[in-house]
C-alpha angles and dihedrals in degrees: 000000000000090000090054093050090047090052092050091051093051098048115051112221090226090063093075127081125203094276094060093252118118121243120226137178128243135182109237092216118126094244097044113125106165139073125214132208092208124055089211094053112139087230088072095049093093094051109127093181131059121299110228131195112227136159119269089246092055090049092050092045087057089054095254120153131201116282113254092231091064104051 
């Protein structure tokens, strides 16, 4: 039971779309390298291009890694 509770705390329910994959946000700028779980993450505050919602798989396929502010 404790493991289930811990898992629920670590993975926000809003991070999942209908297909069971999590949605994340990326900056579409050429030098962007990170993905973010929250559209309002301070790591996205310097984005001069568009912010796009993609699946976690898409972000990883593009070579993106998790933003350091959301460890």
